[in-house]
RONU-482768 format. One record per atom (N, C-alpha, C): residue number from 0; residue in one letter; atom name; x, y, z. Coordinates in Angstrom, 3 decimals. Each point is the difference from the previous one (the first is absolute). Last residue first. Example, Ala and Ser with C-alpha at 12.3 -4.5 7.8 and 13.67 -1.06 7.14 Angstrom:
# residues 2
+-----+-----+------+----------+----------+----------+
|   n | res | atom |        u |        v |        w |
+-----+-----+------+----------+----------+----------+
|   1 |   S |    N |   12.850 |   -2.250 |    7.080 |
|   1 |   S |   CA |    0.820 |    1.190 |    0.060 |
|   1 |   S |    C |   -0.770 |    1.090 |    0.730 |
|   0 |   A |    N |    0.290 |   -5.720 |   -0.070 |
|   0 |   A |   CA |   -0.890 |    1.190 |    0.000 |
|   0 |   A |    C |    0.900 |    1.200 |    0.000 |
+-----+-----+------+----------+----------+----------+
***
This chain:
# residues 116
+-----+-----+------+----------+----------+----------+
|   n | res | atom |        u |        v |        w |
+-----+-----+------+----------+----------+----------+
| 115 |   X |    N |   33.915 |  -25.258 |  -63.146 |
| 115 |   X |   CA |    1.244 |    0.771 |   -0.137 |
| 115 |   X |    C |    0.325 |    0.160 |   -1.394 |
| 114 |   X |    N |   -3.667 |   -2.732 |    1.346 |
| 114 |   X |   CA |   -0.298 |    1.414 |    0.181 |
| 114 |   X |    C |    1.258 |    0.822 |   -0.243 |
| 113 |   X |    N |    0.273 |   -4.748 |   -0.020 |
| 113 |   X |   CA |   -0.786 |    0.458 |   -1.154 |
| 113 |   X |    C |   -0.260 |    1.499 |    0.078 |
| 112 |   X |    N |    2.148 |   -2.118 |    3.606 |
| 112 |   X |   CA |    0.896 |   -0.015 |   -1.160 |
| 112 |   X |    C |   -0.744 |    0.548 |   -1.221 |
| 111 |   X |    N |   -2.488 |   -0.558 |    3.889 |
| 111 |   X |   CA |    0.969 |    1.081 |    0.189 |
| 111 |   X |    C |    0.945 |    0.078 |   -1.191 |
| 110 |   X |    N |   -3.046 |   -3.542 |    0.105 |
| 110 |   X |   CA |   -0.692 |    1.270 |   -0.236 |
| 110 |   X |    C |    0.960 |    1.174 |    0.136 |
| 109 |   X |    N |    1.633 |   -4.268 |    1.026 |
| 109 |   X |   CA |   -0.271 |    0.086 |   -1.444 |
| 109 |   X |    C |   -0.675 |    1.328 |   -0.331 |
| 108 |   X |    N |    0.707 |   -0.941 |    4.562 |
| 108 |   X |   CA |    1.283 |    0.250 |   -0.683 |
| 108 |   X |    C |   -0.206 |    0.142 |   -1.507 |
| 107 |   X |    N |   -3.710 |   -1.254 |    2.541 |
| 107 |   X |   CA |    0.352 |    1.402 |    0.272 |
| 107 |   X |    C |    1.298 |    0.347 |   -0.705 |
| 106 |   X |    N |   -1.358 |   -4.459 |   -0.191 |
| 106 |   X |   CA |   -0.879 |    0.859 |   -0.803 |
| 106 |   X |    C |    0.364 |    1.473 |    0.173 |
| 105 |   X |    N |    2.222 |   -3.131 |    2.693 |
| 105 |   X |   CA |    0.415 |   -0.161 |   -1.401 |
| 105 |   X |    C |   -0.835 |    0.910 |   -0.898 |
| 104 |   X |    N |   -1.198 |   -0.199 |    4.519 |
| 104 |   X |   CA |    1.268 |    0.717 |   -0.157 |
| 104 |   X |    C |    0.495 |   -0.100 |   -1.440 |
| 103 |   X |    N |   -3.808 |   -2.451 |    1.190 |
| 103 |   X |   CA |   -0.300 |    1.435 |   -0.074 |
| 103 |   X |    C |    1.281 |    0.801 |   -0.203 |
| 102 |   X |    N |    0.445 |   -4.611 |    0.717 |
| 102 |   X |   CA |   -0.629 |    0.227 |   -1.298 |
| 102 |   X |    C |   -0.309 |    1.488 |   -0.184 |
| 101 |   X |    N |    1.601 |   -1.379 |    4.183 |
| 101 |   X |   CA |    1.071 |   -0.078 |   -0.995 |
| 101 |   X |    C |   -0.551 |    0.286 |   -1.398 |
| 100 |   X |    N |   -3.117 |   -0.278 |    3.428 |
| 100 |   X |   CA |    0.811 |    1.211 |    0.165 |
| 100 |   X |    C |    1.128 |    0.011 |   -1.018 |
|  99 |   X |    N |   -2.655 |   -3.829 |    0.206 |
|  99 |   X |   CA |   -0.765 |    1.125 |   -0.562 |
|  99 |   X |    C |    0.811 |    1.288 |    0.083 |
|  98 |   X |    N |    1.822 |   -3.803 |    2.032 |
|  98 |   X |   CA |    0.013 |   -0.153 |   -1.465 |
|  98 |   X |    C |   -0.744 |    1.153 |   -0.664 |
|  97 |   X |    N |   -0.098 |   -0.223 |    4.710 |
|  97 |   X |   CA |    1.342 |    0.358 |   -0.472 |
|  97 |   X |    C |    0.087 |   -0.100 |   -1.518 |
|  96 |   X |    N |   -3.939 |   -1.464 |    2.068 |
|  96 |   X |   CA |    0.087 |    1.467 |    0.043 |
|  96 |   X |    C |    1.362 |    0.457 |   -0.501 |
|  95 |   X |    N |   -0.660 |   -4.601 |    0.447 |
|  95 |   X |   CA |   -0.815 |    0.524 |   -1.103 |
|  95 |   X |    C |    0.087 |    1.527 |   -0.055 |
|  94 |   X |    N |    2.113 |   -2.100 |    3.613 |
|  94 |   X |   CA |    0.722 |   -0.294 |   -1.244 |
|  94 |   X |    C |   -0.773 |    0.526 |   -1.214 |
|  93 |   X |    N |   -2.034 |    0.326 |    4.242 |
|  93 |   X |   CA |    1.114 |    0.950 |   -0.130 |
|  93 |   X |    C |    0.777 |   -0.241 |   -1.288 |
|  92 |   X |    N |   -3.393 |   -3.048 |    1.085 |
|  92 |   X |   CA |   -0.589 |    1.311 |   -0.310 |
|  92 |   X |    C |    1.095 |    1.035 |   -0.209 |
|  91 |   X |    N |    1.319 |   -4.248 |    1.482 |
|  91 |   X |   CA |   -0.447 |   -0.042 |   -1.398 |
|  91 |   X |    C |   -0.598 |    1.336 |   -0.433 |
|  90 |   X |    N |    1.224 |   -0.437 |    4.522 |
|  90 |   X |   CA |    1.205 |   -0.029 |   -0.848 |
|  90 |   X |    C |   -0.401 |    0.009 |   -1.471 |
|  89 |   X |    N |   -3.447 |   -0.369 |    3.155 |
|  89 |   X |   CA |    0.571 |    1.351 |   -0.003 |
|  89 |   X |    C |    1.242 |    0.059 |   -0.882 |
|  88 |   X |    N |   -1.984 |   -4.196 |    0.729 |
|  88 |   X |   CA |   -0.874 |    0.837 |   -0.834 |
|  88 |   X |    C |    0.565 |    1.408 |   -0.115 |
|  87 |   X |    N |    2.178 |   -2.913 |    2.937 |
|  87 |   X |   CA |    0.209 |   -0.422 |   -1.389 |
|  87 |   X |    C |   -0.837 |    0.847 |   -0.956 |
|  86 |   X |    N |   -0.651 |    0.678 |    4.587 |
|  86 |   X |   CA |    1.326 |    0.477 |   -0.383 |
|  86 |   X |    C |    0.287 |   -0.352 |   -1.454 |
|  85 |   X |    N |   -3.904 |   -1.681 |    1.958 |
|  85 |   X |   CA |   -0.119 |    1.444 |   -0.212 |
|  85 |   X |    C |    1.327 |    0.580 |   -0.481 |
|  84 |   X |    N |    0.019 |   -4.498 |    1.217 |
|  84 |   X |   CA |   -0.781 |    0.194 |   -1.226 |
|  84 |   X |    C |   -0.139 |    1.487 |   -0.320 |
|  83 |   X |    N |    2.061 |   -1.155 |    4.066 |
|  83 |   X |   CA |    0.861 |   -0.350 |   -1.136 |
|  83 |   X |    C |   -0.731 |    0.203 |   -1.327 |
|  82 |   X |    N |   -2.458 |    0.584 |    3.962 |
|  82 |   X |   CA |    0.967 |    1.092 |   -0.159 |
|  82 |   X |    C |    0.915 |   -0.281 |   -1.188 |
|  81 |   X |    N |   -2.986 |   -3.376 |    1.202 |
|  81 |   X |   CA |   -0.726 |    1.159 |   -0.539 |
|  81 |   X |    C |    0.947 |    1.164 |   -0.252 |
|  80 |   X |    N |    1.739 |   -3.794 |    2.139 |
|  80 |   X |   CA |   -0.264 |   -0.276 |   -1.415 |
|  80 |   X |    C |   -0.738 |    1.166 |   -0.656 |
|  79 |   X |    N |    0.700 |    0.233 |    4.612 |
|  79 |   X |   CA |    1.269 |    0.156 |   -0.712 |
|  79 |   X |    C |   -0.186 |   -0.254 |   -1.491 |
|  78 |   X |    N |   -3.650 |   -0.789 |    2.844 |
|  78 |   X |   CA |    0.273 |    1.442 |   -0.101 |
|  78 |   X |    C |    1.289 |    0.260 |   -0.776 |
|  77 |   X |    N |   -1.050 |   -4.463 |    0.911 |
|  77 |   X |   CA |   -0.978 |    0.553 |   -0.944 |
|  77 |   X |    C |    0.241 |    1.499 |   -0.198 |
|  76 |   X |    N |    2.546 |   -2.185 |    3.277 |
|  76 |   X |   CA |    0.427 |   -0.389 |   -1.345 |
|  76 |   X |    C |   -0.943 |    0.562 |   -1.058 |
|  75 |   X |    N |   -1.151 |    0.607 |    4.514 |
|  75 |   X |   CA |    1.180 |    0.809 |   -0.335 |
|  75 |   X |    C |    0.460 |   -0.311 |   -1.420 |
|  74 |   X |    N |   -3.470 |   -2.627 |    1.683 |
|  74 |   X |   CA |   -0.461 |    1.382 |   -0.171 |
|  74 |   X |    C |    1.168 |    0.899 |   -0.426 |
|  73 |   X |    N |    0.998 |   -4.426 |    1.138 |
|  73 |   X |   CA |   -0.745 |    0.047 |   -1.263 |
|  73 |   X |    C |   -0.464 |    1.420 |   -0.304 |
|  72 |   X |    N |    2.022 |   -0.804 |    4.161 |
|  72 |   X |   CA |    0.987 |    0.006 |   -1.082 |
|  72 |   X |    C |   -0.677 |    0.029 |   -1.369 |
|  71 |   X |    N |   -2.761 |   -0.390 |    3.752 |
|  71 |   X |   CA |    0.647 |    1.313 |   -0.003 |
|  71 |   X |    C |    1.014 |    0.096 |   -1.132 |
|  70 |   X |    N |   -2.023 |   -4.159 |    0.716 |
|  70 |   X |   CA |   -0.975 |    0.966 |   -0.527 |
|  70 |   X |    C |    0.596 |    1.401 |   -0.077 |
|  69 |   X |    N |    2.585 |   -3.379 |    2.010 |
|  69 |   X |   CA |   -0.097 |   -0.224 |   -1.445 |
|  69 |   X |    C |   -0.987 |    0.981 |   -0.635 |
|  68 |   X |    N |    0.389 |    0.031 |    4.688 |
|  68 |   X |   CA |    1.224 |    0.507 |   -0.619 |
|  68 |   X |    C |   -0.062 |   -0.142 |   -1.515 |
|  67 |   X |    N |   -3.509 |   -1.868 |    2.492 |
|  67 |   X |   CA |   -0.030 |    1.465 |    0.106 |
|  67 |   X |    C |    1.209 |    0.622 |   -0.700 |
|  66 |   X |    N |   -0.102 |   -4.670 |    0.321 |
|  66 |   X |   CA |   -1.011 |    0.481 |   -0.947 |
|  66 |   X |    C |   -0.080 |    1.523 |    0.017 |
|  65 |   X |    N |    2.752 |   -2.045 |    3.164 |
|  65 |   X |   CA |    0.596 |   -0.117 |   -1.330 |
|  65 |   X |    C |   -0.970 |    0.502 |   -1.061 |
|  64 |   X |    N |   -1.529 |   -0.265 |    4.393 |
|  64 |   X |   CA |    0.945 |    1.114 |   -0.148 |
|  64 |   X |    C |    0.669 |   -0.034 |   -1.368 |
|  63 |   X |    N |   -2.862 |   -3.553 |    1.025 |
|  63 |   X |   CA |   -0.770 |    1.240 |   -0.037 |
|  63 |   X |    C |    0.927 |    1.196 |   -0.213 |
|  62 |   X |    N |    1.960 |   -4.221 |    0.665 |
|  62 |   X |   CA |   -0.620 |    0.090 |   -1.325 |
|  62 |   X |    C |   -0.789 |    1.293 |   -0.150 |
|  61 |   X |    N |    1.819 |   -0.922 |    4.217 |
|  61 |   X |   CA |    1.070 |    0.309 |   -0.953 |
|  61 |   X |    C |   -0.576 |    0.143 |   -1.406 |
|  60 |   X |    N |   -2.962 |   -1.381 |    3.345 |
|  60 |   X |   CA |    0.409 |    1.390 |    0.232 |
|  60 |   X |    C |    1.086 |    0.421 |   -0.993 |
|  59 |   X |    N |   -1.424 |   -4.496 |   -0.012 |
|  59 |   X |   CA |   -1.064 |    0.875 |   -0.503 |
|  59 |   X |    C |    0.391 |    1.468 |    0.143 |
|  58 |   X |    N |    2.899 |   -3.178 |    1.866 |
|  58 |   X |   CA |    0.043 |   -0.075 |   -1.465 |
|  58 |   X |    C |   -1.055 |    0.917 |   -0.615 |
|  57 |   X |    N |    0.008 |   -0.521 |    4.658 |
|  57 |   X |   CA |    1.157 |    0.790 |   -0.426 |
|  57 |   X |    C |    0.090 |    0.035 |   -1.525 |
|  56 |   X |    N |   -3.250 |   -2.762 |    1.920 |
|  56 |   X |   CA |   -0.364 |    1.408 |    0.184 |
|  56 |   X |    C |    1.135 |    0.914 |   -0.473 |
|  55 |   X |    N |    0.872 |   -4.593 |   -0.014 |
|  55 |   X |   CA |   -1.017 |    0.321 |   -1.007 |
|  55 |   X |    C |   -0.416 |    1.456 |    0.085 |
|  54 |   X |    N |    2.887 |   -1.679 |    3.283 |
|  54 |   X |   CA |    0.705 |    0.166 |   -1.271 |
|  54 |   X |    C |   -0.968 |    0.328 |   -1.131 |
|  53 |   X |    N |   -1.820 |   -0.981 |    4.219 |
|  53 |   X |   CA |    0.740 |    1.266 |    0.048 |
|  53 |   X |    C |    0.738 |    0.261 |   -1.311 |
|  52 |   X |    N |   -2.166 |   -4.144 |    0.488 |
|  52 |   X |   CA |   -0.990 |    1.082 |   -0.100 |
|  52 |   X |    C |    0.701 |    1.355 |   -0.019 |
|  51 |   X |    N |    2.690 |   -3.739 |    0.743 |
|  51 |   X |   CA |   -0.508 |   -0.034 |   -1.375 |
|  51 |   X |    C |   -1.007 |    1.130 |   -0.222 |
|  50 |   X |    N |    1.609 |   -0.695 |    4.340 |
|  50 |   X |   CA |    1.040 |    0.585 |   -0.843 |
|  50 |   X |    C |   -0.460 |    0.062 |   -1.452 |
|  49 |   X |    N |   -2.768 |   -2.197 |    3.026 |
|  49 |   X |   CA |   -0.017 |    1.438 |    0.272 |
|  49 |   X |    C |    1.033 |    0.723 |   -0.864 |
|  48 |   X |    N |   -0.012 |   -4.666 |   -0.205 |
|  48 |   X |   CA |   -1.206 |    0.537 |   -0.642 |
|  48 |   X |    C |   -0.115 |    1.508 |    0.219 |
|  47 |   X |    N |    3.493 |   -2.285 |    2.177 |
|  47 |   X |   CA |    0.244 |    0.058 |   -1.443 |
|  47 |   X |    C |   -1.211 |    0.550 |   -0.746 |
|  46 |   X |    N |   -0.380 |   -0.716 |    4.643 |
|  46 |   X |   CA |    0.961 |    1.076 |   -0.268 |
|  46 |   X |    C |    0.238 |    0.159 |   -1.499 |
|  45 |   X |    N |   -2.636 |   -3.604 |    1.353 |
|  45 |   X |   CA |   -0.715 |    1.259 |    0.219 |
|  45 |   X |    C |    0.912 |    1.187 |   -0.304 |
|  44 |   X |    N |    1.856 |   -4.277 |   -0.066 |
|  44 |   X |   CA |   -0.842 |    0.213 |   -1.180 |
|  44 |   X |    C |   -0.761 |    1.315 |    0.124 |
|  43 |   X |    N |    4.420 |    0.054 |    2.725 |
|  43 |   X |   CA |   -1.080 |   -0.977 |   -0.099 |
|  43 |   X |    C |   -0.794 |    0.276 |   -1.273 |
|  42 |   X |    N |    5.374 |    1.009 |    1.394 |
|  42 |   X |   CA |   -1.296 |    0.540 |   -0.403 |
|  42 |   X |    C |   -1.019 |   -1.131 |   -0.103 |
|  41 |   X |    N |    4.270 |   -0.110 |    3.442 |
|  41 |   X |   CA |   -0.367 |   -0.226 |   -1.396 |
|  41 |   X |    C |   -1.382 |    0.570 |   -0.279 |
|  40 |   X |    N |    2.060 |    0.325 |    4.372 |
|  40 |   X |   CA |    1.122 |    0.146 |   -0.924 |
|  40 |   X |    C |   -0.374 |   -0.106 |   -1.467 |
|  39 |   X |    N |   -3.083 |   -0.476 |    3.793 |
|  39 |   X |   CA |    0.714 |    1.256 |    0.216 |
|  39 |   X |    C |    1.072 |    0.238 |   -1.057 |
|  38 |   X |    N |   -2.476 |   -4.044 |    0.066 |
|  38 |   X |   CA |   -0.875 |    1.109 |   -0.395 |
|  38 |   X |    C |    0.685 |    1.349 |    0.184 |
|  37 |   X |    N |    2.205 |   -3.922 |    1.501 |
|  37 |   X |   CA |   -0.028 |    0.054 |   -1.467 |
|  37 |   X |    C |   -0.845 |    1.182 |   -0.463 |
|  36 |   X |    N |    0.094 |   -0.911 |    4.575 |
|  36 |   X |   CA |    1.315 |    0.489 |   -0.433 |
|  36 |   X |    C |    0.051 |    0.126 |   -1.519 |
|  35 |   X |    N |   -3.876 |   -1.889 |    1.973 |
|  35 |   X |   CA |    0.091 |    1.451 |    0.236 |
|  35 |   X |    C |    1.347 |    0.588 |   -0.443 |
|  34 |   X |    N |   -0.490 |   -4.741 |   -0.404 |
|  34 |   X |   CA |   -0.842 |    0.755 |   -0.935 |
|  34 |   X |    C |   -0.004 |    1.503 |    0.285 |
|  33 |   X |    N |    2.464 |   -2.935 |    3.000 |
|  33 |   X |   CA |    0.505 |   -0.014 |   -1.370 |
|  33 |   X |    C |   -0.822 |    0.873 |   -0.945 |
|  32 |   X |    N |   -1.234 |   -0.523 |    4.766 |
|  32 |   X |   CA |    1.327 |    0.570 |   -0.240 |
|  32 |   X |    C |    0.313 |    0.166 |   -1.488 |
|  31 |   X |    N |   -4.298 |   -1.736 |    1.786 |
|  31 |   X |   CA |    0.461 |    0.979 |    0.983 |
|  31 |   X |    C |    1.279 |    0.722 |   -0.432 |
|  30 |   X |    N |   -2.015 |   -3.484 |   -2.700 |
|  30 |   X |   CA |   -0.988 |    1.065 |    0.191 |
|  30 |   X |    C |    0.505 |    1.092 |    0.939 |
|  29 |   X |    N |    2.693 |   -3.883 |   -0.738 |
|  29 |   X |   CA |   -0.130 |    0.773 |   -1.241 |
|  29 |   X |    C |   -0.944 |    1.178 |    0.189 |
|  28 |   X |    N |    0.386 |   -3.028 |    3.562 |
|  28 |   X |   CA |    1.227 |    0.781 |   -0.167 |
|  28 |   X |    C |   -0.095 |    0.879 |   -1.248 |
|  27 |   X |    N |   -3.478 |   -3.026 |    0.703 |
|  27 |   X |   CA |   -0.040 |    1.065 |    1.009 |
|  27 |   X |    C |    1.225 |    0.912 |   -0.124 |
|  26 |   X |    N |   -0.100 |   -3.828 |   -2.689 |
|  26 |   X |   CA |   -1.005 |    0.961 |   -0.456 |
|  26 |   X |    C |   -0.082 |    1.166 |    0.973 |
|  25 |   X |    N |    2.715 |   -3.581 |    1.223 |
|  25 |   X |   CA |    0.605 |    0.716 |   -1.115 |
|  25 |   X |    C |   -0.954 |    1.063 |   -0.546 |
|  24 |   X |    N |   -1.570 |   -2.913 |    3.294 |
|  24 |   X |   CA |    0.949 |    0.947 |    0.596 |
|  24 |   X |    C |    0.705 |    0.811 |   -1.090 |
|  23 |   X |    N |   -2.952 |   -3.382 |   -1.398 |
|  23 |   X |   CA |   -0.750 |    1.078 |    0.654 |
|  23 |   X |    C |    0.945 |    1.019 |    0.645 |
|  22 |   X |    N |    1.818 |   -3.910 |   -1.966 |
|  22 |   X |   CA |   -0.538 |    0.892 |   -1.018 |
|  22 |   X |    C |   -0.731 |    1.174 |    0.639 |
|  21 |   X |    N |    3.900 |   -2.192 |    2.828 |
|  21 |   X |   CA |   -1.245 |   -0.479 |   -0.605 |
|  21 |   X |    C |   -0.477 |    1.028 |   -1.013 |
|  20 |   X |    N |    4.737 |   -1.647 |    2.784 |
|  20 |   X |   CA |   -0.673 |    1.036 |   -0.762 |
|  20 |   X |    C |   -1.233 |   -0.591 |   -0.664 |
|  19 |   X |    N |    2.073 |   -1.906 |    4.675 |
|  19 |   X |   CA |    0.168 |   -0.094 |   -1.449 |
|  19 |   X |    C |   -0.828 |    1.085 |   -0.688 |
|  18 |   X |    N |    2.002 |    0.849 |    4.833 |
|  18 |   X |   CA |   -1.107 |   -0.735 |   -0.587 |
|  18 |   X |    C |    0.257 |   -0.105 |   -1.491 |
|  17 |   X |    N |    3.158 |    0.718 |    4.645 |
|  17 |   X |   CA |   -0.255 |    0.319 |   -1.391 |
|  17 |   X |    C |   -1.093 |   -0.894 |   -0.536 |
|  16 |   X |    N |    0.581 |    1.755 |    5.082 |
|  16 |   X |   CA |    0.247 |   -1.187 |   -0.816 |
|  16 |   X |    C |   -0.377 |    0.328 |   -1.436 |
|  15 |   X |    N |    1.605 |    3.918 |    3.104 |
|  15 |   X |   CA |   -1.168 |   -0.851 |   -0.180 |
|  15 |   X |    C |    0.368 |   -1.182 |   -0.893 |
|  14 |   X |    N |    3.421 |    2.368 |    3.324 |
|  14 |   X |   CA |   -0.424 |    0.053 |   -1.386 |
|  14 |   X |    C |   -1.193 |   -0.922 |   -0.168 |
|  13 |   X |    N |    2.521 |    2.754 |    4.186 |
|  13 |   X |   CA |   -0.803 |   -1.152 |   -0.367 |
|  13 |   X |    C |   -0.452 |    0.180 |   -1.444 |
|  12 |   X |    N |    4.542 |    1.893 |    2.149 |
|  12 |   X |   CA |   -1.364 |    0.337 |   -0.392 |
|  12 |   X |    C |   -0.724 |   -1.277 |   -0.350 |
|  11 |   X |    N |    4.331 |    1.133 |    3.286 |
|  11 |   X |   CA |   -0.554 |   -0.894 |   -1.000 |
|  11 |   X |    C |   -1.438 |    0.406 |   -0.266 |
|  10 |   X |    N |    4.615 |    2.492 |    1.856 |
|  10 |   X |   CA |   -1.442 |   -0.122 |    0.164 |
|  10 |   X |    C |   -0.509 |   -0.880 |   -1.119 |
|   9 |   X |    N |    4.868 |    0.549 |    2.609 |
|   9 |   X |   CA |   -0.664 |   -0.181 |   -1.270 |
|   9 |   X |    C |   -1.469 |   -0.219 |    0.271 |
|   8 |   X |    N |    3.910 |    2.673 |    2.850 |
|   8 |   X |   CA |   -1.002 |   -1.056 |    0.006 |
|   8 |   X |    C |   -0.628 |   -0.069 |   -1.379 |
|   7 |   X |    N |    4.568 |    2.027 |    2.589 |
|   7 |   X |   CA |   -0.774 |   -0.057 |   -1.241 |
|   7 |   X |    C |   -0.941 |   -1.183 |    0.068 |
|   6 |   X |    N |    1.666 |    2.643 |    4.405 |
|   6 |   X |   CA |    0.316 |   -1.119 |   -0.871 |
|   6 |   X |    C |   -0.874 |    0.074 |   -1.247 |
|   5 |   X |    N |    1.832 |    4.032 |    3.137 |
|   5 |   X |   CA |   -1.215 |   -0.725 |   -0.360 |
|   5 |   X |    C |    0.408 |   -1.099 |   -0.961 |
|   4 |   X |    N |    2.534 |    3.031 |    4.066 |
|   4 |   X |   CA |    0.082 |   -0.617 |   -1.311 |
|   4 |   X |    C |   -1.272 |   -0.793 |   -0.246 |
|   3 |   X |    N |    0.894 |    4.462 |    3.103 |
|   3 |   X |   CA |   -0.340 |   -1.413 |   -0.009 |
|   3 |   X |    C |    0.089 |   -0.518 |   -1.429 |
|   2 |   X |    N |    2.511 |    4.138 |    2.796 |
|   2 |   X |   CA |   -0.773 |   -0.361 |   -1.185 |
|   2 |   X |    C |   -0.231 |   -1.494 |    0.026 |
|   1 |   X |    N |    0.775 |    3.413 |    4.383 |
|   1 |   X |   CA |    0.600 |   -0.968 |   -0.911 |
|   1 |   X |    C |   -0.950 |   -0.330 |   -1.160 |
|   0 |   X |    N |    0.656 |    4.523 |    3.001 |
|   0 |   X |   CA |   -0.935 |   -1.041 |   -0.256 |
|   0 |   X |    C |    0.598 |   -0.976 |   -1.004 |
+-----+-----+------+----------+----------+----------+
***
């Protein structure tokens, strides 16, 4: 079967007559194409307001947790201070007892020397 050669034919498309750009056609274009594309890529006022609300809620939650943590640390610090005070009192009591014991030892030694 022989191969037929096809001639290159140029197809001419009919192009509509160009109309001048009018304000109404520009508005239609903006409403159909431009504004939806912008809304998909950029945050709107509504989006920013929702973000502001979400950030406010997040801030409240963080502050609440910080308050809980600070209260817990205050409790721990108070307990630690109480323990330190008790420890200081115990040290002073022991020092007084040590002085009394030393005083008794001196007396006992004097009595032992006097008895001999």
